[in-house]
N, C-alpha and C positions, 0 to 999 in steps of 0.2 A: 281476502277470504282464507281461512284455514280449512283444508281439506284433508292432507295426509299428516297422520300423527304416529310417532313412535313413542311407545311406552316401554322403558328399560330398566334393567339392573345392569349396570356397567360392569366389564369384564375385570373386576378388581377383587378376587377372593370371593368365597361363599360366605355371605353374612345374611343374617335375618334383616330386612330392610323396610321400607315404608314407615307407617306409623307403629313401629315395633318398639316395645318399651325395652326389650334387651339389646337389640341390635347384635345378637350374638355372633361370634365367628364359628361357623360350622364346622369348617375344616380343622380347626384347632381344638374343637371340643371332643369328647368322648360318648356323650349320650345325647346328642342333639342330631335330629334327622332333617333332611332337606324339606322344604315346604314350598308349595307353588306360590307365584306371587299374585296372591289374591287381592291385595291392594290396587296392583296394576288391572287386575280382571274387573275390578268394580268400575274402576275409571273407564276402561274400555266399553263396558256395557252402557255408561251413561253416555259417552262420546258417540256411540253408535246410534243412540236414540237421537242425538242432535244431528245425525246425518254424516257423521265423519267416518273417513276410511282409517282404520286403525290396525296397528301391528305391535304384538307384545314380544319382547325379546328378554330372555334371562340369560345374557351372554356367559356368566360364569357356569352355567349348567349345560346350556346349549353349545358345546363345545364345536360343533359343525357351522356355527353362524358367525359372521365377522362384520363387526360395526362399520367399517369403511365400505364394504361391499354393499352393505344395506342403504348407506348414504347415496351410493351411486345408483343403485337399483331402484329405489323408491323415491328420491327426491322429496324428503318430507318437509313440511311447511313447519312443524312443530316437534319438539322433543321434550319429554317429560321423565325424568330420571329420578329413581329412588336412591337416596344416599344415606350413609351412617356418619355418626360423628368422628368415628375413628379412621374412616376411609375417605372423608370428604376431599382431601387435597388431591388423592388420585382419581377420585370419581370425577371431579370437575374439569380433569385435564381432557375428558372426551368432548367437552363442550367447545374447546379449542378446535379440536379436530373437526368437529361438526361446522364452526364458524369459518375455518379455512376452507372447507369445501364449498359451503355456501353461507356467505355473510348475512343472508336475510332469514336464515332459520331461526325460530324463536325458541330460547332454550329455557326450561323450567326445571328447578329441583324441588323434590318435596320429601318429607320425612320427619320423624318426631324431633330431629335436631334443631329445626327451624321455630319450633315453638317457643324454646327458652335460650337459644344462642343469641349472645348480645349483637345488636346492631353494628357495633365497633368492628367486629370480625369481619364483616362484609368489605372493610377497606383493603383486607389483604388481596394480593395479585392474583390469587387462585380464583377470585369471584369475577375478574374481568370478563370473562365469556359467558357469565350468567346473566340473563335478562330479568327472571322472575323466580321467586320461591313461594311455595304454598305452605301455611302452617295450619294445624289444626285438621279437622276431617276433610280430606281432599275430595270427597265425593261431594260436598257442599260447595267447596271453593271452585272447582272446575267449570260448573255450570255458570256461574256469575262471571267467571274469568273470560270464558270463550264469548259470551253474550256481549259483554261490555267492550272487549277487544275488537270483535268485529263491527260493533254499530259506531263507536266513536273514539275508542281507545282511552277514554276517561276512566281511569281504574281507582280513583280516589276513595270511591266507597265500596270497593270489592273487599269484603271481609275475609281474612286469612290470607292476604297476599302481601309479599314484600316487593318492592319495586323501585326502580331508579326514577328521580324526578329532579330535574336540573343537576345532573351529576351526582346527586346524593341519594342514598338508600333510605326509604320510608317504609315504615311497617304499619298496615292498617288496623283496624280493630279485629280482635280474634272472631272467628265464626262461631255461631252457636252450634252446641252438639246437636246431632240428629237424633230427635226424641223417638220417632217411630221407625225403628230399623227394619221393620217390615217392608217401609216404602222403598228401601233400597232394591235394585235389580239383583239378580244372582251374577256372580263373576263370569266373565265371558271365557269360559273354560274351552271352547272351540279354538281360542287363539293361544292356549297354553299347550305345551308338550307335557301332558299329563303322565305319559309314561315314564318320564324322568323322575318323578318325586316318588321313591319306593319306600315302602314300610320296611324297615330291616328285619322285623320278625317274620314277615311273610314272602318277602320278594315281590310285593305286588303294588301297583300304583295306590297312592294314598292321597285323597283331597282333605283339605282343611276347610272346615266350616266354622265360620265366625259367628258363634251363637249369642254373644252379647258384648257390650262395652260398658266400662266404668268399674271403679273399685273403690270401696269406703274405706280401704285400709289406710295406715298412715306411715308405712315402713319408709325409712328415712333416705333409702338409696333408690326407690324405685319411681320410673317415670309414669307409671299407669294413671294415677289420679290426675297427673298433668296432662296426658295425652288424650285420656278418655273421660276424666271427670270422676269425682267420687260417687256421682249417683249411678246406681246400677240400672242399665237400659237392656231390657231382655227381648230378644226375639221371640215371636210366639212359636211354641212347639210345632203348629201346623206349618209355619213358615219354613222352620229348620228342616223338617222332615220331608217337605215339598222340595228342598234343595237337594238333600240325601237321595231322593227318590230319582230326580234328574241325572244326578251322578250315576245312579245305578242303571237307569234305563237307557240314557243317551250315551254315556261315556264308558260304562261296563267298570265302574270303579265301586268296589265294596269294601275297602278299607278307608277309615276315616278318623281325623283328628277333630274333635269338637272343641274348638278353642274358645277360650274365655280368658279374661284377666284372672278370674278364678271360678272355675265352672261350678263348683258344688255349693256355692254361697246360698242358694235358694232351693230349699228340699223340694217343695211341692213342684216346682218348674221342672227339676230334674227328673222326678218321678214321672211326670206328664210327659216328657220327652221319651223317656224309656218306653212307657206303654204304648205311645204313638208308633215307635218303632216296632213293637211286638204287634200291634193291632193291624199294622200294614203288611206283615208277614216279610218285613225286610231282613233277609240273612246277611248281615253286615259285621264286621269286626270294627271296633272303633277304641280310641284312647281318649283321655282327657287330663286336664290339669287341675290341681286343688291346692289349696291351703288344707292344713290338718285340722283346722277348725272352720266352720261346722261341718262335721260329716257324722253319719250314724249308720248302723246296721241296715236298717230298712232302705234307706236311700241306695247304699252299695249293692244290696241284694238286686234291687230293681235294675241298676245299671248293668250288673253282671248278666241278668237274664236276657237284656236287650242286645247284647253282643260286645259290651265293654270289656276288655281283658286287661287293660293296663291304666294306671294312673301315675302321673308325674307329680311328685309332691315337693314344695318349696319349704324345706326343713330349715334351711339357712345356717342353722348353728346347733352346736352341742353344748354351748356355754350359756348359762342362765343370765349372766351378766350382758353378753352380746344381744340374746333375744330381746331383753329389756331395752337396752340402749338403741336398738335399731327400731324399736316400736313395732315389733312383729305381733304382739299381742297373743302370744303362746308360750308354752313352757317346754323344756326338754321332755317332760312326762307326756306332754300332748303330742309331740312329735313321735314318741315311742308308741304310744297307744294308737295312734292313726296308722302306722305302718303295720303293727300287729293285726289291727282288725281288717285292713285291705288284705293281707296275706291270708288270713283265717277264712275270708270269703273266696279267695282263689285268685286275686288279682296278681299280675307283674307289678312291680313297684320300682319306679325310677325317682331317686332322691337327689335333690340338688342344694347344694351348700354355698355359702359365701364366707371367705376368709379375708383377713386383712383390713378390718375396720380400724378407724384411727386409735381406739381404744385397746386394741387386742395386743396381748403379748403371746409368747410361745404356748403358755399353758392354756389360754383360750383356744388356740387354733388346735391343740393337741385334744383338747376336749371334743371338738368337732370331729375330728380323725377317728377317735375312739368311738364316739356314736355310730359313725358311718360304718364301721365294723361290727357293732353291737346289734344294729337291726338288720332284718333280712332283706335289704335291696337287692334288686336283680342288675341294676346298673346305678351308678352314681356320677355326679359332676360337681367339681369344685371351681367356682369362680372367684376371681380376686374382685374385691369391692371396688365398683366403678363410679366416680364422682361426675355424674351427667350434669349438665347445665340445669339449673332450676330446682335441683334436689337439695334436701335439707344435708345430705351427705356432702356435696359440692362446697356449700357454705362453710361447714364445719371443717373440712381439710383445708379451704383456703384461709379461714381465719387462724387455723393452728399451724399453718406454713408447712403443710404436709404434701402439698402439690409441686412436683418436680417438673412436670410437663403440662402444657395445655392440652385438654381433652381433646379439642378440635384437630383432626388429622394425625392422631396418633393411635396406632394398634394396641390399644391397652389390654387386649386379651393376650398377646404374647410378651407385653412389656407393660406393666401397669404404670399409671402416672403418678403414683405415690406410694409411700410406705406408711407405717403406724408409728405412733409415738416411741414404741419400743423396738421395732423392727425395720430393717432397711427393705426396699422393696425387692432386692434380690433374695433376702432371707425369705420373704412371702412367697415369691416365685418357687423356691426351693421347697418350702413346706407344701405348696399345691402339689408339685410332683411326687414328694413323698406320700402325700394323702392318697393321690390316684394309684400309685403303685402298691402301697401297702393294702388297698382294698382289693384290687384286681389280681395280684400275684399271691393271694392266700391259697393255700393248697386245696382247702375245703370249698373255697369259692370256684377254683378251676375245675375240681371233680365234679360239683354240682351242675356246673355249665355244660361240661362235655358229656354228661349222661343225661342231658335234657332229651325229650321225647321227639322234639320237633328238629328234624335235620336241618332246615331252613335257618332255625335259630341258631344252631351250632355253627353253620358256616358264617352266619353275620357276626356271631360273638368271636370266631377267631380273626374274621376281618377287622372288626373294631378293636381286638385285642392287639392286633399287629399296629394299627394306627396308634393305639395309646402307647405302646413301646417306642415307636418312632418318634412321638411327639415329645415324650417325656425322658427318655433316656439320652436321645440323640438331638432333641430339638433345642 
């Protein structure tokens, strides 16, 4: 019988984990804030409903906690760990530590990586101490897994499970997507250290609310349609605001990230959420992420009225050629117009770009750098195109012999796994540094930032500015 369960992010850097499409390196970025481990929070709520004793540990953030000490203090029966593609080799080392402490501990890894990772990769030595892996939406998999394991250990029909059978790894059928997201319990925030996840604009705790799943986009680099499906699944506005209200009343949190693969895709739904916040008289500050299409003035005005003050846009490129080849479905003019509209209504804007696609030359990347300086963003981030298993980009780079490293176990945020047809990867890395420094070290940007009215914002701009210089001048 499984009684005591540890749900953990391993102490291997600060990354966005779980069923996260980006799996981003938070410490290595410039405009990425810490997020609480909601994926573990959902699992914790489900496991407690099954009568289990659950502990959540986000070890990279909870600096005062120690994995080995927890093993000794709690004597866990089961450990579930969130991994990323880039950190998996370091992540799985902690299962060896667990097995050395107690060979009977059941070890499970979960994350977007396992949806598309080839089964052959499980032959590597790093998988020796792994018992099971979940793929797909883990909230579905966990119930079936626990029930089957405790009854007869026949796991052959547990959808979303990878397991060993006769010393060979087997991958079961994928699980269905959870159609009714309102049926999920709220994440177990009483098991999280909410005070550690700070909104850099306000210095206050910020909760993440998963508002929907699924993205109908066709971007060649993105895991979202693979992880969450192309069909958009929306939580009801009432259910979303009920969770926000719980955070306000029970946990005294009034800063929120309303997370979605793209929040603004359904105008009526967004407006209904905004109205529900206003109708319940919730005095909150919130942020959202968005594509540049579809948005319009009416929707943005309602968002602003209800407390939204910042939108993070995925612009990706200033090159028409690149936008077309990555199948983004927008133009450079769409990018410019969206930022202008958001600034007109009074939003802060974070703009995210990607450089280093296989077809890109120096001119394409320079166009992206110039666009970043042309539009009035408050923060920008430049990522280097990452070929995740299962994406069209991965197949393209593999086909064109542009992959110099296996993405698995390789921190591609600090050292990309490939270059382009025209540029070495070292050149792409250098251009990323140039892009960031040329944006943030402009005199007019520095002046505008240091004369901002919000002292907390100034403090955090200085903090992130120092981080930027360290990462890009000396990193």
